[in-house]
C-alpha positions, 0 to 999 in steps of 0.5 A: 906242555911247552910244545903245546904252549908254543904251538898255541903261541905260534897259532895265536901269533899266526892268528894275530898276524892273520887278523892284522893282515885282514885289518890292514887289508880292510883299512887299505880297501877302506882307504882306497874307497876314501881315496876313490871318493876323494878322487871322484869329489875332485873330479866332480869339483872341476866339472861343477866349476866348468858348468858354472863357467859355462853358465856365466858365459851365457850372461848377456853382455850389455855393451853388445846390445848398443847399436853400431857398438863394437862387439866384445868378447865372451868371458867366463867372469860373472861380471866384467868392465872395461873403462877408459881411465881419464874420462870414465867412459865404459867400453865393455859392460857385463853385469857391472852393477851386481854386488859381489865379494871383492876379496883382496882387490879391496886393498886398492881402496885401502891403500888409496885412503891410507896414502891420502891420510898419511905420509910415507915416513910414518911408522906403522906398528903391528898390534895383537889384533892386527896380526892375529885377527886374520884367517890362518893360512891367508896372505901375510908377510910374517910380521910379529906383534910390536914390529913396525914398518914405514908407511911406504914399506907397509903399502908395498907389503899390501900391494905386492904381497897382499899382506892381510895383517899389514892392511889391518895395521895400516887401518889401525894407524890411520883410522884408530881402529879397523871399524873406523877405517872401514867408515873412511873407506865407505866415505871415500867410495861414495865420494868417488861415485860408487853406488853398489858397495859397502866395505867392512874391513881393509883386507877383503877377507870374507864378510857378508857385509863386505861387497862391491861391483865391477863398476865400483872397482873400476871407479876406485881404480881410476882414482888409484891409478892417478896416484903415480906412487901407488900405481908404481907399487902395484906394478912391482913384481918383487919387493925386497925387505931388509932388516931394520931396528923395528923389523929384524927379517930379510925377505922378498915378497912376490906379486900374484898378478901374472900380467905384472910378473910377465908370466902372461906378457902384455904391452903397456901394463901399469899395475893391478891387484889380484884377489881370491877367497872361496866365496869371491873366487878369482877377482882381478883389477888391471890397468894398461896404456897403449897409443895414448889411451889408458884402460882399466879392466875389472873381472869378478868371480872367475876361475884361475887362470882365465881371469888373466886371459880374459883380461888380455882379451878385453884389453885387446878389444878396447885398444883395437876398437876405440880411439881418443878424439879431441873435441876442439879439433872437430867441433863446428856446431859450437865454433866459438872462434866465429861467434861474436858473442864469445869475443871482443871483436867490436873494440877497435882499441882492444886486443880482440881476444876471445872471452870464452873457449873450448877446453883443448884438453877435452876428449871423447872415446869413440868407436873407430867406426864412428865419426864426430858427425854421428854424435848427439850433443847437448849443452848445460850451464850449471857446472859448479865451477867458477872457470867452467861456464858450460859443459857440452855432453856427447852421446853416440846412439844414446851412450855417453862418450865424453864431454867438453867444457866451455871455459872463461879465458884465463885473463878475463876477470869480473869486477866486484862492485861491493868491495873497494878496488885495490891497486894491482901490484907492480909486476916484477921485471922479467929477465930478457929472453935470449931467444929470437925477438918476437914483436906482436902487432895489433894490425887493426890498431896500426891500420887505424893509426896510419889512416888517421895520420894520413888524413891529418897530414892531407888536411894540414896541406889543404889548409896551408895551401888555402891560407897561402893562396888567400894571402897572395891574392890580397897583396896582388890586388892591393898592389894593382889598385895602388899602381893604377891610382898613382899613374892616374894622379901623375897623368892628371897633374901633367895636364894641369897648370901648376898649383900654388905652392908648386912654384915654391918648389922650383 
């Protein structure tokens, strides 16, 4: 019985292990099937992305259709732009006004608004909503509820580490709430000239109502990179955070921008911001400067790492095909120095300084194959500023390439007849300079004075000579007349007998 039971147990045991083996084999085969499906899915995903990239490459490049404009490179971005930072001239444009999701490139506007509305030493405290309203696994710097950073450290956390909870905390600190801060962002975007944007949050996490365009991001970046501190922060590869009384951790944040870290080496990079979400894909904003020209490049909806390589190709296109041209050095049609209308040349006692002048800081961005004479110009007199009396706009084959302002001279002023004149304050004496003494002489005034003095001197001598000649001639005639009468008198008396009375004198 025991043997039988034992046999049965062994059999049962054998059968159990067999079933277990079969089950394990089935599970293995099933897992292999799932793995195979997963591998196939992964293999299919790159194929789909590759197909999408190829489709995006087929999108037209608007700037390549401009007559005699340098041909730009083909990029796999859905939208791309290269803009000159100082003038706003667009050098390369591909689908630049299509609304797309910006992801974390949103944060350049967040930091711009925050920097303008706060000071760097203000303390930013992290609320429950700021910390826990972000998506799990999204970029953060590990801040806890109740901890605090200075505004300066918070901006570094946003621009270097792309910290989403920090963007939320800054928004609450500056705007009072995330919604109110989003309103501030939209007002700032409109003020800067954005036309395709609406912002719903400060961090760029996906929201159907949160979008912008490559053009608008470039416009925002122009203002962002005019702030030297923000530009420096965005060009920081790593940032070391030390423990403080309000934040106990010691940690280092590293940027994801590979042109900033040097992983992709490019001369003249001034900073930028990366962005990624599943819906936005890869987005990138970058600024670089070479040979006195500062360019901003924006690419949207790309796949890694082509957002970096395409950015470098676009920078190479801009720096190698365009140059900065000073208007005042080339303009002849509106030559103010030779126009009597613009000067006080008719005043013989004045300094003859020009009343108006071309702004010497006005620049154009031209293709290197173009000349200044190829441009079309038009002048307008409604400038909206007191010192700028007119603006000359320049176009190359219908494309705006810059403008120059006609300015009122710094020492020219207008008189207000409605208000009483106030005596001008006496200028404070300036200490004498130890440099070489320079005397400025108005040649016209000096020449007039010399000629007037010479004429007066000549007239004086003429009058003096006339007076002397008249006086001497009169005295000479009188003397001659007297002498002749006297001689006649004595001659007559010698021939006459003595008169009575003459004997009395004998």
